C-alpha positions in Angstrom: -79.7 94.5 -20.9 -75.8 94.7 -20.9 -73.8 96.9 -22.8 -72.1 94.1 -24.7 -75.5 92.0 -25.9 -76.9 95.6 -26.8 -73.3 96.2 -29.1 -73.9 92.6 -30.5 -77.2 93.4 -31.7 -76.1 96.4 -33.3 -73.4 95.3 -35.0 -75.7 92.2 -36.2 -77.9 94.8 -37.6 -75.4 96.7 -39.9 -73.7 93.2 -41.1 -76.6 91.1 -41.6 -79.3 93.1 -41.9 -79.0 92.5 -46.0 -78.4 89.1 -45.5 -81.1 88.2 -43.6 -83.5 89.7 -46.2 -82.1 88.9 -49.0 -82.7 85.3 -48.0 -86.5 85.4 -47.3 -87.3 87.5 -50.5 -85.2 84.4 -51.9 -88.0 81.5 -50.6 -90.6 83.7 -50.1 -90.7 86.4 -53.1 -92.5 88.9 -50.7 -90.2 92.3 -49.9 -92.8 93.5 -47.6 -93.2 90.1 -45.6 -89.1 89.7 -45.6 -88.7 93.2 -44.4 -91.1 92.4 -41.5 -89.7 89.1 -40.1 -86.2 90.2 -40.5 -87.6 93.0 -37.7 -88.9 90.5 -35.6 -85.7 88.3 -35.6 -83.8 91.4 -34.5 -86.6 92.6 -31.7 -86.4 88.7 -30.9 -82.4 89.0 -30.3 -82.9 91.8 -28.2 -84.9 89.4 -25.9 -83.5 86.6 -26.0 -79.2 87.2 -26.6 -79.3 89.1 -22.8 -80.6 85.4 -21.5 -79.1 82.7 -24.0 -75.9 84.9 -25.0 -74.7 85.9 -28.3 -75.0 82.9 -30.6 -71.7 81.9 -32.4 -73.0 83.1 -35.8 -75.4 85.5 -35.6 -76.3 85.7 -38.8 -77.6 81.9 -39.0 -79.8 82.7 -35.8 -81.5 85.6 -37.0 -82.0 84.0 -40.9 -83.3 81.0 -39.2 -86.1 82.8 -36.7 -86.7 85.3 -39.4 -87.4 82.4 -41.6 -89.8 80.6 -39.3 -91.5 83.6 -38.6 -92.0 83.9 -42.2 -93.3 80.1 -42.4 -95.5 80.9 -39.6 -97.0 84.1 -41.5 -97.4 82.2 -44.6 -99.2 79.0 -42.6 -101.9 81.0 -41.2 -102.9 82.4 -44.8 -104.9 79.8 -46.4 -104.6 81.9 -49.9 -100.8 81.3 -49.5 -101.0 77.5 -49.7 -99.2 77.4 -52.6 -96.3 79.3 -51.8 -95.7 77.4 -48.7 -95.3 74.4 -50.4 -93.0 76.2 -52.7 -90.9 77.8 -49.4 -91.1 74.4 -47.5 -88.6 72.9 -50.8 -86.5 76.0 -50.9 -85.9 76.1 -47.4 -82.5 74.1 -46.1 -83.7 71.2 -44.5 -80.7 71.5 -41.6 -79.4 74.2 -39.3 -78.3 76.7 -41.6 -76.3 77.7 -38.7 -74.2 74.8 -39.3 -73.7 75.5 -43.2 -71.8 78.0 -45.1 -73.1 80.6 -45.6 -71.6 81.5 -49.3 -75.4 81.2 -50.1 -76.5 84.0 -48.5 -73.7 85.9 -50.0 -75.4 85.0 -53.1 -78.5 85.9 -52.1 -77.1 89.6 -51.5 -75.7 89.7 -55.1 -79.2 88.0 -56.6 -81.2 91.2 -54.2 -78.8 93.6 -56.1 -79.6 92.7 -59.5 -83.2 92.2 -58.6 -83.5 95.9 -57.4 -81.1 97.1 -60.2 -83.8 96.0 -63.0 -83.8 98.1 -65.8 -88.3 98.5 -65.4 -87.1 100.4 -62.5 -86.3 104.3 -62.7 -82.5 104.5 -62.3 -82.8 106.2 -58.5 -85.6 103.9 -57.4 -83.4 100.7 -58.2 -80.5 102.5 -56.1 -83.1 103.4 -53.3 -84.7 100.3 -52.6 -81.1 98.4 -52.6 -79.6 100.5 -50.2 -82.7 100.3 -48.2 -83.1 96.3 -48.6 -79.2 95.1 -49.1 -77.8 97.6 -46.3 -80.9 98.6 -44.2 -80.1 102.3 -44.7 -82.9 104.3 -43.3 -85.4 106.0 -45.6 -84.1 109.0 -44.2 -80.3 108.1 -44.8 -81.2 107.4 -48.5 -83.0 110.9 -48.4 -79.9 112.8 -47.3 -77.9 110.9 -50.3 -80.4 112.1 -52.7 -80.9 115.2 -51.4 -84.5 114.7 -51.4 -87.4 114.7 -48.7 -88.0 112.0 -46.6 -91.8 111.5 -47.8 -91.0 111.8 -51.4 -87.8 109.5 -50.7 -90.6 107.1 -49.1 -92.9 107.2 -51.9 -90.6 106.2 -54.2 -89.6 102.8 -52.4 -93.3 102.4 -52.2 -93.5 102.3 -55.7 -90.4 100.5 -56.4 -91.6 97.4 -54.4 -95.0 97.2 -56.3 -93.5 97.5 -59.7 -91.6 94.4 -58.9 -94.8 92.7 -57.0 -97.1 93.4 -60.1 -94.8 93.4 -63.0 -93.7 90.0 -61.6 -90.0 90.8 -61.8 -87.9 87.1 -61.1 -85.6 87.2 -58.2 -82.6 86.1 -59.7 -79.2 87.5 -61.5 -80.2 87.9 -64.7 -78.5 85.6 -67.9 -74.7 87.5 -68.7 -76.0 89.1 -71.8 -78.6 91.2 -69.8 -76.1 92.2 -67.2 -74.6 95.0 -69.0 -78.3 96.9 -69.0 -78.5 96.6 -64.9 -74.8 97.3 -64.3 -75.4 101.2 -64.2 -77.6 100.7 -60.7 -75.6 98.1 -59.5 -72.9 100.6 -59.5 -74.4 103.2 -58.5 -75.6 100.9 -55.5 -72.3 100.0 -54.4 -71.1 103.6 -54.9 -73.5 105.1 -52.4 -73.4 101.7 -50.1 -69.7 102.9 -49.7 -69.8 106.1 -49.4 -72.3 105.7 -46.5 -69.9 103.7 -44.3 -66.8 106.0 -45.8 -68.7 109.3 -44.1 -71.8 108.4 -42.6 -75.0 110.5 -43.0 -76.2 110.5 -39.4 -74.8 109.3 -36.0 -72.1 109.5 -33.6 -69.3 107.9 -35.9 -67.9 109.3 -39.4 -67.0 105.9 -40.7 -69.2 102.5 -40.4 -66.5 100.1 -41.1 -68.6 97.3 -42.0 -70.0 99.3 -44.5 -67.3 99.7 -46.6 -65.9 96.3 -46.3 -69.4 94.8 -47.3 -69.8 97.5 -50.5 -65.5 96.3 -51.3 -66.8 92.3 -50.8 -69.7 93.3 -53.3 -67.3 95.1 -55.7 -64.9 92.9 -56.0 -67.8 89.9 -56.6 -69.3 92.1 -59.3 -65.8 92.8 -60.8 -65.2 89.1 -61.0 -68.6 88.8 -62.6 -68.0 91.3 -65.0 -63.8 91.4 -65.5 -64.2 93.4 -68.7 -66.7 96.3 -67.7 -63.9 99.1 -67.0 -66.0 100.6 -65.0 -66.6 98.1 -62.4 -63.2 97.7 -61.9 -63.0 101.7 -61.5 -65.2 101.5 -59.0 -63.0 98.9 -56.9 -60.1 100.8 -57.3 -61.8 104.1 -56.2 -63.1 102.3 -53.3 -59.6 100.5 -52.1 -57.7 103.9 -52.7 -60.4 106.0 -50.3 -60.2 102.9 -47.7 -56.9 103.0 -47.9 -56.7 106.1 -45.8 -59.9 105.2 -43.5 -57.6 104.8 -40.3 -56.1 108.1 -40.5 -59.6 110.2 -41.1 -60.3 110.5 -37.4 -58.1 110.8 -34.3 -58.1 108.5 -31.3 -61.4 111.1 -29.8 -62.9 109.8 -32.9 -62.7 113.4 -34.3 -62.3 114.0 -38.0 -59.0 114.8 -39.6 -59.0 116.3 -43.0 -57.1 115.2 -46.2 -54.4 117.7 -45.4 -53.7 117.0 -42.0 -53.6 113.2 -42.2 -50.8 110.9 -40.8 -49.9 109.2 -44.0 -47.9 106.7 -42.1 -50.9 105.2 -41.1 -52.5 104.7 -44.7 -52.4 101.3 -46.0 -49.8 101.1 -49.2 -50.8 97.6 -49.7 -54.3 98.8 -50.5 -53.1 101.8 -52.4 -51.2 99.6 -54.4 -53.6 97.0 -55.6 -56.2 100.3 -55.8 -53.7 101.5 -58.3 -53.3 98.4 -60.4 -56.8 98.0 -60.4 -57.0 101.6 -61.9 -54.6 100.5 -64.4 -56.6 97.4 -65.8 -59.6 99.2 -65.9 -57.9 102.2 -68.2 -56.3 99.7 -70.3 -59.5 99.1 -72.0 -59.8 102.6 -73.7 -63.3 103.5 -72.1 -62.9 106.0 -69.3 -65.9 106.3 -67.2 -67.1 108.2 -64.5 -65.7 105.8 -61.6 -62.4 106.0 -63.3 -62.3 109.6 -63.5 -62.8 109.7 -59.6 -60.4 106.8 -58.6 -58.0 108.8 -60.8 -58.5 112.1 -58.5 -58.1 109.5 -55.4 -54.7 108.1 -56.6 -53.5 111.5 -56.7 -53.8 112.2 -53.4 -52.6 108.5 -52.4 -49.7 108.2 -54.4 -48.2 112.2 -53.3 -46.1 111.6 -50.7 -47.3 114.4 -48.5 -50.0 117.1 -49.1 -47.6 119.6 -50.7 -47.0 117.6 -53.4 -50.7 117.1 -54.2 -51.0 117.7 -58.1 -54.3 120.0 -57.5 -54.0 121.0 -61.2 -54.3 117.4 -62.7 -57.0 116.9 -60.5 -59.3 120.2 -61.2 -59.0 119.3 -64.6 -60.2 115.5 -63.5 -62.9 117.1 -61.7 -63.9 119.3 -65.2 -63.7 115.8 -67.2 -66.2 114.1 -64.7 -68.7 117.2 -64.6 -68.6 116.8 -68.6 -69.4 112.7 -68.0 -71.7 113.3 -64.8 -72.8 116.8 -64.3 -73.3 117.6 -60.7 -73.3 120.2 -58.0 -71.6 118.3 -55.9 -68.6 117.8 -58.4 -68.6 121.2 -59.5 -67.9 122.0 -55.5 -65.2 119.5 -55.7 -63.7 121.3 -58.4 -64.1 124.7 -56.5 -62.0 123.0 -54.0 -59.4 121.9 -56.5 -59.2 124.9 -58.4 -58.9 127.0 -55.0 -55.4 124.5 -54.3 -54.0 125.2 -57.5 -55.4 129.1 -58.2 -55.7 130.5 -55.2 -58.9 130.5 -52.4 -60.3 133.2 -54.5 -61.1 131.5 -58.0 -62.1 129.1 -55.9 -64.6 131.3 -54.0 -66.2 132.4 -57.3 -66.9 128.8 -58.3 -68.7 128.4 -55.1 -70.6 131.4 -55.2 -71.9 130.3 -58.9 -73.0 127.0 -57.4 -74.7 128.8 -54.4 -76.9 130.7 -56.9 -78.3 127.9 -58.5 -79.5 126.8 -55.4 -78.8 123.4 -56.0 -77.1 122.4 -53.2 -79.6 124.3 -50.1 -78.9 122.4 -47.5 -76.0 120.4 -48.3 -73.5 121.0 -45.2 -70.4 120.8 -47.4 -71.3 123.8 -49.8 -71.1 126.6 -46.7 -68.0 124.3 -45.3 -66.2 124.9 -48.2 -67.2 128.8 -48.5 -65.7 129.1 -44.6 -62.8 127.5 -45.6 -62.1 129.7 -48.6 -62.5 132.6 -47.2 -60.5 131.6 -43.8 -57.5 131.4 -46.1 -58.3 134.8 -47.5 -58.3 136.1 -44.1 -62.5 136.9 -43.9 -62.7 135.9 -40.5 -65.8 137.2 -39.9 -67.6 135.8 -43.1 -65.9 132.6 -42.3 -67.3 132.3 -39.2 -70.5 132.8 -40.1 -70.5 130.3 -43.0 -69.0 127.9 -40.5 -72.0 128.1 -38.1 -74.1 127.8 -41.2 -72.4 124.8 -41.8 -72.8 123.3 -38.2 -76.2 123.5 -38.3 -76.8 121.5 -41.4 -73.9 118.9 -40.4 -75.6 115.6 -39.5 -72.6 113.6 -37.6 -71.2 114.4 -34.3 -67.6 114.1 -35.6 -68.2 116.8 -38.2 -70.0 119.1 -36.1 -66.8 118.6 -33.7 -64.4 119.8 -36.5 -66.9 122.9 -37.7 -66.6 123.8 -33.9 -62.7 123.4 -33.8 -62.5 125.4 -37.0 -65.1 128.0 -35.9 -63.2 128.5 -32.6 -59.6 129.0 -34.6 -61.7 131.4 -36.4 -62.7 133.5 -33.6 -60.5 133.1 -31.2 -56.8 133.1 -33.4 -53.8 132.5 -31.5 
């Protein structure tokens, strides 16, 4: 297999997995069958595309192959005869490769609302959607929730079983039921974007396809619920972060910290759009966690240079965020803001308090933050030990290279 074909299959998986699975769930109603047949379609692509070439519309090709596999499975089961007739009626009569793919996009939104049914625990709603919609591995989702992989695997199985046994319908609910699901849908989009913006594993820090898909879905949700300020807040947050994406890594793919980024590479139009969306959200007078995070992002994005950043305002916003959404990660971010506004010693005190709770054990940014503050205080030996601890916990190559550079600077100061 050529590298070009291998890359095409990998790209198709990142961009099309959720659409293929959503389309199959929509026609079969069987989550496990949908995932299995989608996997078989991608396996078939690995065998067929090197011989026949990459199809013009990989997503349509994969959906057709996966649907045919599902139909074959159902035909082999006499007990599924009634469902087979239903699927045959739902399946398009012509080749989906010739049609507009907007129906598949609708399937993705439908899948989000199905997964986020209030009958499921919130964490299960979010995890199941990330697994099915984005194709994230169980290990990636477990890291996002800071739980062991076997624990997350059991939660995913329980969630699918609950949907199956409770007969939860695969559809976007009527408008009066949207508010009870919006918290879960927003959490899904937030974590989907985060996985794209700061990948939890692999060689690349940024997974651009996931970021773009999260923003597309956030726009769709904001259009569906234009009076929901948190939907606008999340869209603003994504836009303001995404505007800085190009400057987050250098030509070698290495991480560039916020203070060292070339702000000329930031997308000003995206920043302006994000700020405008945030203003629209705040005018509704119902501030929430996503609006506060967007306000923090706006402080960074609108500062002309790193020195002009209003760290005191950011620290206050993180305090307000912690009041609404208590989290050790929020506290860690507040510690950084306090360190930048009041000095590294003040921030280090807050970091020590977080460490004492044990809540972020295994989270690489905790020792990385401690290391940076110790470095700024000139306590190089302690900083080096913390950089080593952070490197051992980092999951991406870009993060490890960055920590290696910091460690070298600390142990061999010029």
